[in-house]
PDB file with SEQRES, HELIX, SHEET and CRYST1 records, atoms N, CA, C and O in Angstrom:
SEQRES   1 A   80  MET SER PHE SER GLN LEU ASN LYS GLN ILE GLU ASP CYS          
SEQRES   2 A   80  SER ARG GLU MET GLU LYS GLN ARG HIS CYS VAL GLN THR          
SEQRES   3 A   80  LEU LEU VAL ARG GLN LYS ARG ASP ILE GLY GLN GLN ALA          
SEQRES   4 A   80  GLN ARG ILE PRO LEU PRO ALA ALA MET GLY ALA ALA LEU          
SEQRES   5 A   80  VAL GLY GLY PHE LEU LEU GLN ARG PHE LEU HIS THR PRO          
SEQRES   6 A   80  THR SER SER GLN MET LEU ARG LEU PHE LEU THR TRP ARG          
SEQRES   7 A   80  ALA LEU                                                      
HELIX    1 AA1 PHE A    3  ARG A   41  1                                  39    
HELIX    2 AA2 LEU A   44  LEU A   62  1                                  19    
HELIX    3 AA3 PRO A   65  ALA A   79  1                                  15    
CRYST1    1.000    1.000    1.000  90.00  90.00  90.00 P 1           1          
ATOM      1  N   MET A   1     -12.344 -12.155  38.453  1.00  0.00           N  
ATOM      2  CA  MET A   1     -11.757 -13.092  37.522  1.00  0.00           C  
ATOM      3  C   MET A   1     -10.481 -13.645  38.148  1.00  0.00           C  
ATOM      4  O   MET A   1      -9.642 -12.893  38.645  1.00  0.00           O  
ATOM      5  N   SER A   2     -10.350 -14.925  38.119  1.00  0.00           N  
ATOM      6  CA  SER A   2      -9.183 -15.551  38.737  1.00  0.00           C  
ATOM      7  C   SER A   2      -7.993 -15.526  37.772  1.00  0.00           C  
ATOM      8  O   SER A   2      -8.126 -15.274  36.574  1.00  0.00           O  
ATOM      9  N   PHE A   3      -6.833 -15.800  38.355  1.00  0.00           N  
ATOM     10  CA  PHE A   3      -5.616 -15.806  37.547  1.00  0.00           C  
ATOM     11  C   PHE A   3      -5.635 -16.918  36.508  1.00  0.00           C  
ATOM     12  O   PHE A   3      -5.130 -16.735  35.400  1.00  0.00           O  
ATOM     13  N   SER A   4      -6.194 -18.035  36.840  1.00  0.00           N  
ATOM     14  CA  SER A   4      -6.228 -19.147  35.888  1.00  0.00           C  
ATOM     15  C   SER A   4      -7.128 -18.802  34.693  1.00  0.00           C  
ATOM     16  O   SER A   4      -6.805 -19.131  33.552  1.00  0.00           O  
ATOM     17  N   GLN A   5      -8.248 -18.141  34.962  1.00  0.00           N  
ATOM     18  CA  GLN A   5      -9.120 -17.720  33.856  1.00  0.00           C  
ATOM     19  C   GLN A   5      -8.427 -16.667  33.000  1.00  0.00           C  
ATOM     20  O   GLN A   5      -8.519 -16.685  31.773  1.00  0.00           O  
ATOM     21  N   LEU A   6      -7.734 -15.753  33.668  1.00  0.00           N  
ATOM     22  CA  LEU A   6      -7.009 -14.712  32.947  1.00  0.00           C  
ATOM     23  C   LEU A   6      -5.895 -15.310  32.093  1.00  0.00           C  
ATOM     24  O   LEU A   6      -5.699 -14.900  30.949  1.00  0.00           O  
ATOM     25  N   ASN A   7      -5.167 -16.277  32.649  1.00  0.00           N  
ATOM     26  CA  ASN A   7      -4.113 -16.947  31.885  1.00  0.00           C  
ATOM     27  C   ASN A   7      -4.690 -17.689  30.684  1.00  0.00           C  
ATOM     28  O   ASN A   7      -4.103 -17.660  29.602  1.00  0.00           O  
ATOM     29  N   LYS A   8      -5.820 -18.346  30.856  1.00  0.00           N  
ATOM     30  CA  LYS A   8      -6.453 -19.066  29.757  1.00  0.00           C  
ATOM     31  C   LYS A   8      -6.884 -18.092  28.659  1.00  0.00           C  
ATOM     32  O   LYS A   8      -6.726 -18.368  27.470  1.00  0.00           O  
ATOM     33  N   GLN A   9      -7.428 -16.955  29.075  1.00  0.00           N  
ATOM     34  CA  GLN A   9      -7.854 -15.950  28.095  1.00  0.00           C  
ATOM     35  C   GLN A   9      -6.641 -15.392  27.339  1.00  0.00           C  
ATOM     36  O   GLN A   9      -6.709 -15.177  26.129  1.00  0.00           O  
ATOM     37  N   ILE A  10      -5.549 -15.160  28.043  1.00  0.00           N  
ATOM     38  CA  ILE A  10      -4.323 -14.660  27.403  1.00  0.00           C  
ATOM     39  C   ILE A  10      -3.780 -15.693  26.412  1.00  0.00           C  
ATOM     40  O   ILE A  10      -3.369 -15.339  25.306  1.00  0.00           O  
ATOM     41  N   GLU A  11      -3.778 -16.960  26.806  1.00  0.00           N  
ATOM     42  CA  GLU A  11      -3.305 -18.008  25.907  1.00  0.00           C  
ATOM     43  C   GLU A  11      -4.197 -18.128  24.674  1.00  0.00           C  
ATOM     44  O   GLU A  11      -3.700 -18.327  23.566  1.00  0.00           O  
ATOM     45  N   ASP A  12      -5.511 -18.008  24.860  1.00  0.00           N  
ATOM     46  CA  ASP A  12      -6.430 -18.052  23.715  1.00  0.00           C  
ATOM     47  C   ASP A  12      -6.164 -16.891  22.760  1.00  0.00           C  
ATOM     48  O   ASP A  12      -6.125 -17.069  21.543  1.00  0.00           O  
ATOM     49  N   CYS A  13      -5.984 -15.715  23.323  1.00  0.00           N  
ATOM     50  CA  CYS A  13      -5.687 -14.542  22.486  1.00  0.00           C  
ATOM     51  C   CYS A  13      -4.349 -14.710  21.766  1.00  0.00           C  
ATOM     52  O   CYS A  13      -4.208 -14.336  20.602  1.00  0.00           O  
ATOM     53  N   SER A  14      -3.382 -15.269  22.465  1.00  0.00           N  
ATOM     54  CA  SER A  14      -2.069 -15.489  21.867  1.00  0.00           C  
ATOM     55  C   SER A  14      -2.157 -16.465  20.695  1.00  0.00           C  
ATOM     56  O   SER A  14      -1.546 -16.241  19.650  1.00  0.00           O  
ATOM     57  N   ARG A  15      -2.918 -17.551  20.870  1.00  0.00           N  
ATOM     58  CA  ARG A  15      -3.095 -18.503  19.772  1.00  0.00           C  
ATOM     59  C   ARG A  15      -3.809 -17.852  18.594  1.00  0.00           C  
ATOM     60  O   ARG A  15      -3.442 -18.072  17.439  1.00  0.00           O  
ATOM     61  N   GLU A  16      -4.825 -17.053  18.886  1.00  0.00           N  
ATOM     62  CA  GLU A  16      -5.564 -16.379  17.817  1.00  0.00           C  
ATOM     63  C   GLU A  16      -4.673 -15.392  17.059  1.00  0.00           C  
ATOM     64  O   GLU A  16      -4.742 -15.299  15.834  1.00  0.00           O  
ATOM     65  N   MET A  17      -3.842 -14.662  17.790  1.00  0.00           N  
ATOM     66  CA  MET A  17      -2.924 -13.717  17.134  1.00  0.00           C  
ATOM     67  C   MET A  17      -1.907 -14.461  16.277  1.00  0.00           C  
ATOM     68  O   MET A  17      -1.576 -14.009  15.181  1.00  0.00           O  
ATOM     69  N   GLU A  18      -1.409 -15.591  16.760  1.00  0.00           N  
ATOM     70  CA  GLU A  18      -0.452 -16.389  15.995  1.00  0.00           C  
ATOM     71  C   GLU A  18      -1.102 -16.911  14.710  1.00  0.00           C  
ATOM     72  O   GLU A  18      -0.475 -16.932  13.651  1.00  0.00           O  
ATOM     73  N   LYS A  19      -2.352 -17.326  14.816  1.00  0.00           N  
ATOM     74  CA  LYS A  19      -3.091 -17.800  13.644  1.00  0.00           C  
ATOM     75  C   LYS A  19      -3.272 -16.675  12.627  1.00  0.00           C  
ATOM     76  O   LYS A  19      -3.099 -16.884  11.427  1.00  0.00           O  
ATOM     77  N   GLN A  20      -3.622 -15.474  13.115  1.00  0.00           N  
ATOM     78  CA  GLN A  20      -3.786 -14.325  12.221  1.00  0.00           C  
ATOM     79  C   GLN A  20      -2.454 -13.941  11.576  1.00  0.00           C  
ATOM     80  O   GLN A  20      -2.408 -13.613  10.390  1.00  0.00           O  
ATOM     81  N   ARG A  21      -1.369 -13.981  12.359  1.00  0.00           N  
ATOM     82  CA  ARG A  21      -0.046 -13.652  11.823  1.00  0.00           C  
ATOM     83  C   ARG A  21       0.336 -14.619  10.715  1.00  0.00           C  
ATOM     84  O   ARG A  21       0.868 -14.208   9.684  1.00  0.00           O  
ATOM     85  N   HIS A  22       0.067 -15.894  10.922  1.00  0.00           N  
ATOM     86  CA  HIS A  22       0.370 -16.904   9.911  1.00  0.00           C  
ATOM     87  C   HIS A  22      -0.441 -16.648   8.633  1.00  0.00           C  
ATOM     88  O   HIS A  22       0.094 -16.750   7.529  1.00  0.00           O  
ATOM     89  N   CYS A  23      -1.715 -16.320   8.781  1.00  0.00           N  
ATOM     90  CA  CYS A  23      -2.558 -16.037   7.611  1.00  0.00           C  
ATOM     91  C   CYS A  23      -2.055 -14.811   6.847  1.00  0.00           C  
ATOM     92  O   CYS A  23      -2.035 -14.810   5.616  1.00  0.00           O  
ATOM     93  N   VAL A  24      -1.649 -13.773   7.575  1.00  0.00           N  
ATOM     94  CA  VAL A  24      -1.132 -12.563   6.930  1.00  0.00           C  
ATOM     95  C   VAL A  24       0.165 -12.869   6.194  1.00  0.00           C  
ATOM     96  O   VAL A  24       0.368 -12.400   5.074  1.00  0.00           O  
ATOM     97  N   GLN A  25       1.041 -13.651   6.811  1.00  0.00           N  
ATOM     98  CA  GLN A  25       2.287 -14.020   6.140  1.00  0.00           C  
ATOM     99  C   GLN A  25       2.009 -14.803   4.863  1.00  0.00           C  
ATOM    100  O   GLN A  25       2.648 -14.565   3.837  1.00  0.00           O  
ATOM    101  N   THR A  26       1.069 -15.729   4.917  1.00  0.00           N  
ATOM    102  CA  THR A  26       0.707 -16.510   3.734  1.00  0.00           C  
ATOM    103  C   THR A  26       0.173 -15.605   2.641  1.00  0.00           C  
ATOM    104  O   THR A  26       0.527 -15.758   1.472  1.00  0.00           O  
ATOM    105  N   LEU A  27      -0.683 -14.657   3.018  1.00  0.00           N  
ATOM    106  CA  LEU A  27      -1.244 -13.718   2.047  1.00  0.00           C  
ATOM    107  C   LEU A  27      -0.160 -12.845   1.427  1.00  0.00           C  
ATOM    108  O   LEU A  27      -0.178 -12.610   0.219  1.00  0.00           O  
ATOM    109  N   LEU A  28       0.784 -12.360   2.232  1.00  0.00           N  
ATOM    110  CA  LEU A  28       1.866 -11.532   1.707  1.00  0.00           C  
ATOM    111  C   LEU A  28       2.763 -12.303   0.748  1.00  0.00           C  
ATOM    112  O   LEU A  28       3.178 -11.772  -0.282  1.00  0.00           O  
ATOM    113  N   VAL A  29       3.059 -13.544   1.079  1.00  0.00           N  
ATOM    114  CA  VAL A  29       3.881 -14.375   0.188  1.00  0.00           C  
ATOM    115  C   VAL A  29       3.155 -14.585  -1.138  1.00  0.00           C  
ATOM    116  O   VAL A  29       3.763 -14.501  -2.205  1.00  0.00           O  
ATOM    117  N   ARG A  30       1.855 -14.857  -1.068  1.00  0.00           N  
ATOM    118  CA  ARG A  30       1.073 -15.070  -2.287  1.00  0.00           C  
ATOM    119  C   ARG A  30       1.027 -13.799  -3.144  1.00  0.00           C  
ATOM    120  O   ARG A  30       1.183 -13.863  -4.363  1.00  0.00           O  
ATOM    121  N   GLN A  31       0.812 -12.638  -2.495  1.00  0.00           N  
ATOM    122  CA  GLN A  31       0.776 -11.384  -3.249  1.00  0.00           C  
ATOM    123  C   GLN A  31       2.132 -11.070  -3.864  1.00  0.00           C  
ATOM    124  O   GLN A  31       2.205 -10.613  -5.005  1.00  0.00           O  
ATOM    125  N   LYS A  32       3.203 -11.311  -3.122  1.00  0.00           N  
ATOM    126  CA  LYS A  32       4.545 -11.061  -3.643  1.00  0.00           C  
ATOM    127  C   LYS A  32       4.819 -11.938  -4.863  1.00  0.00           C  
ATOM    128  O   LYS A  32       5.393 -11.477  -5.850  1.00  0.00           O  
ATOM    129  N   ARG A  33       4.406 -13.204  -4.790  1.00  0.00           N  
ATOM    130  CA  ARG A  33       4.594 -14.121  -5.912  1.00  0.00           C  
ATOM    131  C   ARG A  33       3.788 -13.659  -7.124  1.00  0.00           C  
ATOM    132  O   ARG A  33       4.295 -13.662  -8.246  1.00  0.00           O  
ATOM    133  N   ASP A  34       2.525 -13.259  -6.899  1.00  0.00           N  
ATOM    134  CA  ASP A  34       1.675 -12.807  -8.005  1.00  0.00           C  
ATOM    135  C   ASP A  34       2.223 -11.541  -8.655  1.00  0.00           C  
ATOM    136  O   ASP A  34       2.212 -11.416  -9.879  1.00  0.00           O  
ATOM    137  N   ILE A  35       2.701 -10.603  -7.841  1.00  0.00           N  
ATOM    138  CA  ILE A  35       3.267  -9.371  -8.389  1.00  0.00           C  
ATOM    139  C   ILE A  35       4.528  -9.679  -9.179  1.00  0.00           C  
ATOM    140  O   ILE A  35       4.764  -9.088 -10.232  1.00  0.00           O  
ATOM    141  N   GLY A  36       5.331 -10.595  -8.677  1.00  0.00           N  
ATOM    142  CA  GLY A  36       6.546 -10.992  -9.400  1.00  0.00           C  
ATOM    143  C   GLY A  36       6.227 -11.599 -10.747  1.00  0.00           C  
ATOM    144  O   GLY A  36       6.918 -11.330 -11.729  1.00  0.00           O  
ATOM    145  N   GLN A  37       5.188 -12.417 -10.806  1.00  0.00           N  
ATOM    146  CA  GLN A  37       4.788 -13.025 -12.076  1.00  0.00           C  
ATOM    147  C   GLN A  37       4.246 -11.977 -13.039  1.00  0.00           C  
ATOM    148  O   GLN A  37       4.534 -12.029 -14.235  1.00  0.00           O  
ATOM    149  N   GLN A  38       3.466 -11.026 -12.533  1.00  0.00           N  
ATOM    150  CA  GLN A  38       2.902  -9.988 -13.402  1.00  0.00           C  
ATOM    151  C   GLN A  38       3.985  -9.036 -13.889  1.00  0.00           C  
ATOM    152  O   GLN A  38       3.948  -8.589 -15.035  1.00  0.00           O  
ATOM    153  N   ALA A  39       4.944  -8.726 -13.030  1.00  0.00           N  
ATOM    154  CA  ALA A  39       6.001  -7.793 -13.417  1.00  0.00           C  
ATOM    155  C   ALA A  39       6.899  -8.391 -14.495  1.00  0.00           C  
ATOM    156  O   ALA A  39       7.463  -7.651 -15.301  1.00  0.00           O  
ATOM    157  N   GLN A  40       7.040  -9.702 -14.524  1.00  0.00           N  
ATOM    158  CA  GLN A  40       7.875 -10.327 -15.539  1.00  0.00           C  
ATOM    159  C   GLN A  40       7.247 -10.224 -16.920  1.00  0.00           C  
ATOM    160  O   GLN A  40       7.947 -10.323 -17.928  1.00  0.00           O  
ATOM    161  N   ARG A  41       5.945 -10.029 -16.977  1.00  0.00           N  
ATOM    162  CA  ARG A  41       5.269  -9.926 -18.269  1.00  0.00           C  
ATOM    163  C   ARG A  41       5.486  -8.567 -18.925  1.00  0.00           C  
ATOM    164  O   ARG A  41       5.368  -8.447 -20.144  1.00  0.00           O  
ATOM    165  N   ILE A  42       5.803  -7.540 -18.135  1.00  0.00           N  
ATOM    166  CA  ILE A  42       5.995  -6.196 -18.678  1.00  0.00           C  
ATOM    167  C   ILE A  42       7.464  -6.023 -19.038  1.00  0.00           C  
ATOM    168  O   ILE A  42       8.330  -6.164 -18.175  1.00  0.00           O  
ATOM    169  N   PRO A  43       7.758  -5.719 -20.296  1.00  0.00           N  
ATOM    170  CA  PRO A  43       9.154  -5.516 -20.682  1.00  0.00           C  
ATOM    171  C   PRO A  43       9.723  -4.269 -19.988  1.00  0.00           C  
ATOM    172  O   PRO A  43       9.033  -3.259 -19.849  1.00  0.00           O  
ATOM    173  N   LEU A  44      10.963  -4.351 -19.566  1.00  0.00           N  
ATOM    174  CA  LEU A  44      11.595  -3.261 -18.828  1.00  0.00           C  
ATOM    175  C   LEU A  44      11.618  -1.952 -19.619  1.00  0.00           C  
ATOM    176  O   LEU A  44      11.309  -0.911 -19.039  1.00  0.00           O  
ATOM    177  N   PRO A  45      11.967  -1.941 -20.913  1.00  0.00           N  
ATOM    178  CA  PRO A  45      11.952  -0.662 -21.644  1.00  0.00           C  
ATOM    179  C   PRO A  45      10.554  -0.030 -21.688  1.00  0.00           C  
ATOM    180  O   PRO A  45      10.431   1.193 -21.623  1.00  0.00           O  
ATOM    181  N   ALA A  46       9.511  -0.842 -21.795  1.00  0.00           N  
ATOM    182  CA  ALA A  46       8.156  -0.299 -21.811  1.00  0.00           C  
ATOM    183  C   ALA A  46       7.799   0.312 -20.460  1.00  0.00           C  
ATOM    184  O   ALA A  46       7.187   1.378 -20.409  1.00  0.00           O  
ATOM    185  N   ALA A  47       8.171  -0.347 -19.372  1.00  0.00           N  
ATOM    186  CA  ALA A  47       7.891   0.182 -18.034  1.00  0.00           C  
ATOM    187  C   ALA A  47       8.656   1.477 -17.791  1.00  0.00           C  
ATOM    188  O   ALA A  47       8.108   2.426 -17.230  1.00  0.00           O  
ATOM    189  N   MET A  48       9.921   1.523 -18.211  1.00  0.00           N  
ATOM    190  CA  MET A  48      10.707   2.740 -18.024  1.00  0.00           C  
ATOM    191  C   MET A  48      10.178   3.868 -18.891  1.00  0.00           C  
ATOM    192  O   MET A  48      10.142   5.019 -18.456  1.00  0.00           O  
ATOM    193  N   GLY A  49       9.769   3.555 -20.108  1.00  0.00           N  
ATOM    194  CA  GLY A  49       9.196   4.577 -20.984  1.00  0.00           C  
ATOM    195  C   GLY A  49       7.888   5.121 -20.430  1.00  0.00           C  
ATOM    196  O   GLY A  49       7.651   6.328 -20.472  1.00  0.00           O  
ATOM    197  N   ALA A  50       7.038   4.242 -19.913  1.00  0.00           N  
ATOM    198  CA  ALA A  50       5.773   4.700 -19.324  1.00  0.00           C  
ATOM    199  C   ALA A  50       6.031   5.581 -18.108  1.00  0.00           C  
ATOM    200  O   ALA A  50       5.339   6.580 -17.912  1.00  0.00           O  
ATOM    201  N   ALA A  51       7.012   5.226 -17.291  1.00  0.00           N  
ATOM    202  CA  ALA A  51       7.344   6.042 -16.122  1.00  0.00           C  
ATOM    203  C   ALA A  51       7.879   7.404 -16.544  1.00  0.00           C  
ATOM    204  O   ALA A  51       7.553   8.419 -15.928  1.00  0.00           O  
ATOM    205  N   LEU A  52       8.698   7.432 -17.591  1.00  0.00           N  
ATOM    206  CA  LEU A  52       9.247   8.687 -18.075  1.00  0.00           C  
ATOM    207  C   LEU A  52       8.145   9.594 -18.625  1.00  0.00           C  
ATOM    208  O   LEU A  52       8.092  10.781 -18.301  1.00  0.00           O  
ATOM    209  N   VAL A  53       7.285   9.044 -19.438  1.00  0.00           N  
ATOM    210  CA  VAL A  53       6.190   9.833 -20.018  1.00  0.00           C  
ATOM    211  C   VAL A  53       5.241  10.303 -18.918  1.00  0.00           C  
ATOM    212  O   VAL A  53       4.815  11.458 -18.919  1.00  0.00           O  
ATOM    213  N   GLY A  54       4.910   9.418 -17.982  1.00  0.00           N  
ATOM    214  CA  GLY A  54       4.027   9.795 -16.878  1.00  0.00           C  
ATOM    215  C   GLY A  54       4.627  10.904 -16.029  1.00  0.00           C  
ATOM    216  O   GLY A  54       3.919  11.838 -15.649  1.00  0.00           O  
ATOM    217  N   GLY A  55       5.908  10.822 -15.726  1.00  0.00           N  
ATOM    218  CA  GLY A  55       6.585  11.867 -14.958  1.00  0.00           C  
ATOM    219  C   GLY A  55       6.611  13.192 -15.695  1.00  0.00           C  
ATOM    220  O   GLY A  55       6.393  14.246 -15.098  1.00  0.00           O  
ATOM    221  N   PHE A  56       6.880  13.140 -17.000  1.00  0.00           N  
ATOM    222  CA  PHE A  56       6.900  14.355 -17.795  1.00  0.00           C  
ATOM    223  C   PHE A  56       5.517  15.009 -17.819  1.00  0.00           C  
ATOM    224  O   PHE A  56       5.394  16.218 -17.625  1.00  0.00           O  
ATOM    225  N   LEU A  57       4.481  14.205 -18.056  1.00  0.00           N  
ATOM    226  CA  LEU A  57       3.118  14.761 -18.099  1.00  0.00           C  
ATOM    227  C   LEU A  57       2.695  15.316 -16.740  1.00  0.00           C  
ATOM    228  O   LEU A  57       2.049  16.362 -16.676  1.00  0.00           O  
ATOM    229  N   LEU A  58       3.047  14.639 -15.671  1.00  0.00           N  
ATOM    230  CA  LEU A  58       2.704  15.125 -14.341  1.00  0.00           C  
ATOM    231  C   LEU A  58       3.418  16.444 -14.044  1.00  0.00           C  
ATOM    232  O   LEU A  58       2.822  17.357 -13.471  1.00  0.00           O  
ATOM    233  N   GLN A  59       4.678  16.546 -14.428  1.00  0.00           N  
ATOM    234  CA  GLN A  59       5.413  17.780 -14.205  1.00  0.00           C  
ATOM    235  C   GLN A  59       4.787  18.932 -14.995  1.00  0.00           C  
ATOM    236  O   GLN A  59       4.629  20.035 -14.471  1.00  0.00           O  
ATOM    237  N   ARG A  60       4.434  18.673 -16.246  1.00  0.00           N  
ATOM    238  CA  ARG A  60       3.813  19.716 -17.059  1.00  0.00           C  
ATOM    239  C   ARG A  60       2.453  20.120 -16.490  1.00  0.00           C  
ATOM    240  O   ARG A  60       2.101  21.300 -16.492  1.00  0.00           O  
ATOM    241  N   PHE A  61       1.692  19.142 -16.007  1.00  0.00           N  
ATOM    242  CA  PHE A  61       0.373  19.429 -15.460  1.00  0.00           C  
ATOM    243  C   PHE A  61       0.474  20.269 -14.195  1.00  0.00           C  
ATOM    244  O   PHE A  61      -0.298  21.212 -14.018  1.00  0.00           O  
ATOM    245  N   LEU A  62       1.413  19.942 -13.314  1.00  0.00           N  
ATOM    246  CA  LEU A  62       1.519  20.661 -12.041  1.00  0.00           C  
ATOM    247  C   LEU A  62       2.117  22.048 -12.192  1.00  0.00           C  
ATOM    248  O   LEU A  62       1.986  22.876 -11.291  1.00  0.00           O  
ATOM    249  N   HIS A  63       2.770  22.316 -13.316  1.00  0.00           N  
ATOM    250  CA  HIS A  63       3.355  23.639 -13.504  1.00  0.00           C  
ATOM    251  C   HIS A  63       2.465  24.582 -14.304  1.00  0.00           C  
ATOM    252  O   HIS A  63       2.873  25.709 -14.586  1.00  0.00           O  
ATOM    253  N   THR A  64       1.278  24.158 -14.672  1.00  0.00           N  
ATOM    254  CA  THR A  64       0.339  25.086 -15.305  1.00  0.00           C  
ATOM    255  C   THR A  64      -0.364  25.861 -14.204  1.00  0.00           C  
ATOM    256  O   THR A  64      -0.590  25.326 -13.119  1.00  0.00           O  
ATOM    257  N   PRO A  65      -0.719  27.134 -14.472  1.00  0.00           N  
ATOM    258  CA  PRO A  65      -1.327  27.959 -13.417  1.00  0.00           C  
ATOM    259  C   PRO A  65      -2.635  27.383 -12.870  1.00  0.00           C  
ATOM    260  O   PRO A  65      -2.869  27.421 -11.662  1.00  0.00           O  
ATOM    261  N   THR A  66      -3.472  26.860 -13.733  1.00  0.00           N  
ATOM    262  CA  THR A  66      -4.762  26.366 -13.278  1.00  0.00           C  
ATOM    263  C   THR A  66      -4.604  25.156 -12.363  1.00  0.00           C  
ATOM    264  O   THR A  66      -5.237  25.093 -11.309  1.00  0.00           O  
ATOM    265  N   SER A  67      -3.775  24.203 -12.751  1.00  0.00           N  
ATOM    266  CA  SER A  67      -3.633  23.000 -11.936  1.00  0.00           C  
ATOM    267  C   SER A  67      -2.935  23.292 -10.617  1.00  0.00           C  
ATOM    268  O   SER A  67      -3.289  22.707  -9.593  1.00  0.00           O  
ATOM    269  N   SER A  68      -1.950  24.186 -10.620  1.00  0.00           N  
ATOM    270  CA  SER A  68      -1.285  24.490  -9.354  1.00  0.00           C  
ATOM    271  C   SER A  68      -2.229  25.239  -8.418  1.00  0.00           C  
ATOM    272  O   SER A  68      -2.166  25.059  -7.202  1.00  0.00           O  
ATOM    273  N   GLN A  69      -3.111  26.083  -8.978  1.00  0.00           N  
ATOM    274  CA  GLN A  69      -4.117  26.740  -8.134  1.00  0.00           C  
ATOM    275  C   GLN A  69      -5.092  25.712  -7.567  1.00  0.00           C  
ATOM    276  O   GLN A  69      -5.454  25.772  -6.392  1.00  0.00           O  
ATOM    277  N   MET A  70      -5.510  24.775  -8.403  1.00  0.00           N  
ATOM    278  CA  MET A  70      -6.428  23.741  -7.931  1.00  0.00           C  
ATOM    279  C   MET A  70      -5.772  22.917  -6.829  1.00  0.00           C  
ATOM    280  O   MET A  70      -6.416  22.578  -5.836  1.00  0.00           O  
ATOM    281  N   LEU A  71      -4.498  22.596  -7.001  1.00  0.00           N  
ATOM    282  CA  LEU A  71      -3.787  21.819  -5.994  1.00  0.00           C  
ATOM    283  C   LEU A  71      -3.684  22.596  -4.689  1.00  0.00           C  
ATOM    284  O   LEU A  71      -3.897  22.033  -3.615  1.00  0.00           O  
ATOM    285  N   ARG A  72      -3.356  23.897  -4.771  1.00  0.00           N  
ATOM    286  CA  ARG A  72      -3.280  24.712  -3.550  1.00  0.00           C  
ATOM    287  C   ARG A  72      -4.634  24.828  -2.873  1.00  0.00           C  
ATOM    288  O   ARG A  72      -4.721  24.753  -1.647  1.00  0.00           O  
ATOM    289  N   LEU A  73      -5.705  25.011  -3.664  1.00  0.00           N  
ATOM    290  CA  LEU A  73      -7.042  25.085  -3.082  1.00  0.00           C  
ATOM    291  C   LEU A  73      -7.424  23.775  -2.406  1.00  0.00           C  
ATOM    292  O   LEU A  73      -8.015  23.774  -1.326  1.00  0.00           O  
ATOM    293  N   PHE A  74      -7.087  22.671  -3.040  1.00  0.00           N  
ATOM    294  CA  PHE A  74      -7.380  21.356  -2.454  1.00  0.00           C  
ATOM    295  C   PHE A  74      -6.635  21.171  -1.136  1.00  0.00           C  
ATOM    296  O   PHE A  74      -7.215  20.711  -0.152  1.00  0.00           O  
ATOM    297  N   LEU A  75      -5.349  21.529  -1.115  1.00  0.00           N  
ATOM    298  CA  LEU A  75      -4.559  21.390   0.105  1.00  0.00           C  
ATOM    299  C   LEU A  75      -5.068  22.312   1.202  1.00  0.00           C  
ATOM    300  O   LEU A  75      -5.070  21.941   2.376  1.00  0.00           O  
ATOM    301  N   THR A  76      -5.499  23.511   0.827  1.00  0.00           N  
ATOM    302  CA  THR A  76      -6.067  24.440   1.807  1.00  0.00           C  
ATOM    303  C   THR A  76      -7.367  23.882   2.356  1.00  0.00           C  
ATOM    304  O   THR A  76      -7.594  23.903   3.566  1.00  0.00           O  
ATOM    305  N   TRP A  77      -8.224  23.382   1.467  1.00  0.00           N  
ATOM    306  CA  TRP A  77      -9.500  22.799   1.887  1.00  0.00           C  
ATOM    307  C   TRP A  77      -9.269  21.602   2.803  1.00  0.00           C  
ATOM    308  O   TRP A  77      -9.977  21.419   3.793  1.00  0.00           O  
ATOM    309  N   ARG A  78      -8.269  20.790   2.462  1.00  0.00           N  
ATOM    310  CA  ARG A  78      -7.982  19.587   3.244  1.00  0.00           C  
ATOM    311  C   ARG A  78      -7.454  19.956   4.627  1.00  0.00           C  
ATOM    312  O   ARG A  78      -7.697  19.235   5.595  1.00  0.00           O  
ATOM    313  N   ALA A  79      -6.726  21.087   4.729  1.00  0.00           N  
ATOM    314  CA  ALA A  79      -6.164  21.494   6.004  1.00  0.00           C  
ATOM    315  C   ALA A  79      -7.230  22.029   6.952  1.00  0.00           C  
ATOM    316  O   ALA A  79      -7.036  22.049   8.168  1.00  0.00           O  
ATOM    317  N   LEU A  80      -8.350  22.459   6.394  1.00  0.00           N  
ATOM    318  CA  LEU A  80      -9.415  23.017   7.257  1.00  0.00           C  
ATOM    319  C   LEU A  80     -10.147  21.995   7.996  1.00  0.00           C  
ATOM    320  O   LEU A  80     -11.062  22.318   8.754  1.00  0.00           O  
TER     321      LEU A  80                                                      
END                                                                             
């Protein structure tokens, strides 16, 4: 393979990567905008209350003997 062919292939790959980068940036901007619009619909006290209740329930669930045993067994199984 000659240097000119190699340079052409590198330039083609570079253009393709730039095109993909642009598409990813566009997608991220669109997702950020959509999430911002959806988050504005949820009232802040409701979101904070749901987070508080969810955290409390998760803490209670993980401190019961059965669930903590299940979690340890799962982690042991996953480590194998």
